[in-house]
C-alpha positions, 0 to 999 in steps of 0.5 A: 513663262514665269509665275508667282502666286499669292493668297490670304489665309485669314479666317473668313465667315461662312460663304452663305452669310458673306454672299447672302444677297447675291445668293438670291440671284444665282443660288447656292449652286451658282455660288459653288460654280463661281467659287470653283471657277478658274479665271485668267485675265490677260493684260493689266488694264483698268477694264480687266482689273475692275472685272477681276475685282468684281469676280473676286469679291463675288466669290471667285477663289482661283485666278491668274493674271497674265502679262508681259512682266513689265514693272509696276507703275505706282500711280496706275496701281494706286488708281486700280486698287486705291493704295498709297503710291508709297506702299507699292513695291517697285521691284514687282511687276504690274501683275504681281502687285495686282494679284496681291491687291486682289487677294486682299479683297477676299481671304479665300482667293488664290491668285498667281501672276504669269509672265508671257509675251503676247506673240507666243501667248496664243500659240498652242503646241501639238494642237493642245490648249496653250499652256497659259490657258490649261485648266482655265474655265474663262478668259478675260482680256483687255487691250488686244488688237483685232488680230490678237482677239482672233488668235485668242478666240482660236486658242479658246474655242479649240480648248472649249474655253469661253472668253470675254474681251474688252477694249477702251480708248478715251471715252469709247469702249467695247466688250464682246463675249465668245464661246463655241459657235453653239453653246447652251445655258440654263437660264432663269428670270429675275426674282419676282418675274417668274411665273409659278409652275402650278399646272392647274390647266393640266393637273396630275392625279395626286394634285386633283385628289388634294384639291378634291379632299380640301374642297369636297366639304367646303360648305361645312367648314367653319369660318377659320378653316374656310378662310385657309383653304389654299387658292390652288385647291379653290381654283381647281374646284372652281374649274370643275364647278364651271365645267369649262376653262372660260375666264368669266365662268371660272371667275363667276364660280369662285365668286359663288363659292365665297361667303364674304369679302374678307377671305384672303385665300379667295382674293389670292385665287382671283389674282391667280386665276389666269393659271386655270387657262394657262399651260405652265407646262407648255414647251417654249419654242426656244426649248423645243429647238434646242432639244430637237437639236440634241436629237438631231446630234444623236441621229447624226452620231455627233453625241460622243464622249467629247460632248458636254453633259448638257446635250445628254440632259437635253436629249433626255428632256426631248424624250420626256417631252414627247412622252409626257407632252410637257416640261418637267415640274419646276417644284416650288409654290408661292406663299399663300394663305393656308394652315401650316399643315395644308401648305406643307402637304401641298408643297410636298406634293409639288416637290415630290412630283418635280423629283420624280420628273428630274429622276426620270430625265436623269436616269435616261441621260445616264443611259444615253451617256452609257451608250456612247461609252461613259463607264461611270456616267453618274460621275459625269452627270450628277443627280444635282445636275439633272435637278437644276436642269429640270428646274430651269428647263423652261429657260434653256436657251441655244446660244450662237456666237459669230466668229470674231474672224467673220465679224471683223474681217468678213466683207459679206454675209449675215454679219455685214448685213446686220452692221448695215441695218445698225448703220441706218439706225439713227440711235446706233449711228454713233455706236457703229462709228465707234466700232468702225473707227476702232477697227481702222485704228488697228489698220493705222497701227499696222501701217505705221507701227504706232497707234493713232495719236501716239508718238515715241518722239514726243518731248516736252519742248515740242511746239503745241501747234506742231502737236496739234497738227500731227493729231489732226493729220492722224485723225484725217487719215483715220477718217479715210481708213474708216470710210474705206473699211465701211466701203469695203463691206458695202456699208454706208459710213455714219456721218459722225465718223469724222468726229469719232476718228478725231476723238480717238486720235486725240485720246491716243492709246489712253484708257480712262479708269472710269470707262474701264470700271464700266466695261469691267463691270459689264465683263464680270457680269457676263463671266458670271452668267457663263460660269453659273449657267444662269441668265442669258449672256450677250452674243453680240458686241457691246459698244460704250459711248462715254460721250453720250453715256449710251450703250448699244449692241452692234452687228 
C-alpha cells in the first residue's frame, strides 16, 4: 500500500462566514462534525469524485482516495475538475491528481492518495479493521461489483463504519447507504416546518407564573403595553378564562379580551391558538420505540463499553419520560410582538427549563455509563452531546438497514417480498428492471470475464455490423440472465427488462459524467446526514433513471 498526501495552506476566512448558508441547515455543531470527519473514497469515478467535491466544499477537511494506482487519464481529469489537459501531470496517478484538485477547492482540506488493489482492500488481518479503513468515519465507493459491495459492507460494519456505494452505467445508476443493522440518528426537520415546543397545554410552574404576572392587570394596561403582551401569555390567560381547552371556547375568550382589531399580539395568538390543545411534549411512537429498545438492551446486558453513547442517552431519556410524562423541553421560542424585556424574560424562562431537563438527562446518562465501566464518562458523553440530543429528542429515529448480502443474494424473505411489490407498481417498473439488469450484468461478467458490451479485441477496423451483432447478442443474454434472476426469487420481471438490458449492453461499462454528478450529489447528502446525525438517511437502494429523469426506492 502506497500513499501520498497533499494540502493547501493559504489563509482562509472563518468557517462561520464561509459556511453561513449551510449553517442554517445543520448548525455549528453539525459543521464541526463535518470538519472533523475523515472520509475514504474508493475508486476514481465521476460519482465518487463529485461526491468528494461536495464534501470538501462543504467543509470536510480530511480525506483519502483509494485506487489501484493507474496513471491519470488527462481527459478524465479535465472533465472531473475543469482543468486544462495540458496542466495535468501524466506522471501522477489518477488518485493523486484528484487529491490535489480537491485540496485546491478548500484551503483547509488535507487529503492523501492510497494505492491498493481491490482484491486485498477489504481483507482484515486478525479480525481487525482493514488497514485502508482505519480511523475512517465514512466510506464512499463507486463502480464496485455486487460481490465487492458485500465485502465492503462486511469490512465496514465490523469496524462500525457507515458506507455509501454508487454505481452507474450510461444513463442508469444507483446509490445505497449502509451501516449497522440498527443505527440511530438525531433528526431535525427543515427550517420553517418545525412546530414550536411551547408547552401551553402542560405549562410548568414558572411559565404559568409568568403568564399570570403579565395578564393579571390586562384591563389596566395602557394601549402600548396592551399591544406588547406576548401571545404565549395571552393564550394561557384565555385558557384559564375559558376553563377548558375547547377550540371554540379558547378563541371566544381571546376575542373577548381584545380592545380593537389593530393588536398584532392578539393576531399572533389566534394564529397559534392550536398550541393550547396540542401537547408539544408528547412522545412520538418512533421515540417511544427507540427508548424502549435502549431499556431492553440494558435489561439484556447489551449496554456495554462497546455501545454507542446514543444508547446511554436514549435510556436516560426513557427514564425521564417515565418520570415526567413528556419529552425534555426544546428551549427556543418563535419571534413575537413584545417588548424587549418581556421577550428576553420569556426566552430565558424556556432556555433555563431546557437546560435543566438536559442536565437531568445528562447526569443520568453519565451514571449509566459509569455502571458499565466508564471511568471518565463525562469524556465519553459531553454536556454538549446531551443538550443537542435533548433539543432534537422529538426527532430521534431508529434506523434499520437490510444487509447487502440479503438484498442482493437472498431468494426469500422480506427483501424479496418488497421487491415483488415494487415490481407490480407501474411507477417503479423501470427502476426494478434497472436494479435486476445491473445484478445480471455481474453474473454476465463472472461468466465471460468482461462486462456486457465491453471487448478487449475491439479494433478500428472491425465492421460496424459485426459490432452491432455482438452487442445485440450480449443484450439478449443479459435479458435471459435478468429473467432468470427475477424468476429465482419468485418475482415477475417487468416488461421493460429487454429495453433496459440492451441499453446496458450498448453502454458497455461507460459512465456519463452528468449521471455521476447526480449520484455523487445524492451520496454526499447522505454522508452529511450520517456525519451530522441530522435528517433521516435513506435505508433503501435509490435507482436513477436518466432516460426518464426519475428516481425511486427499490426493495
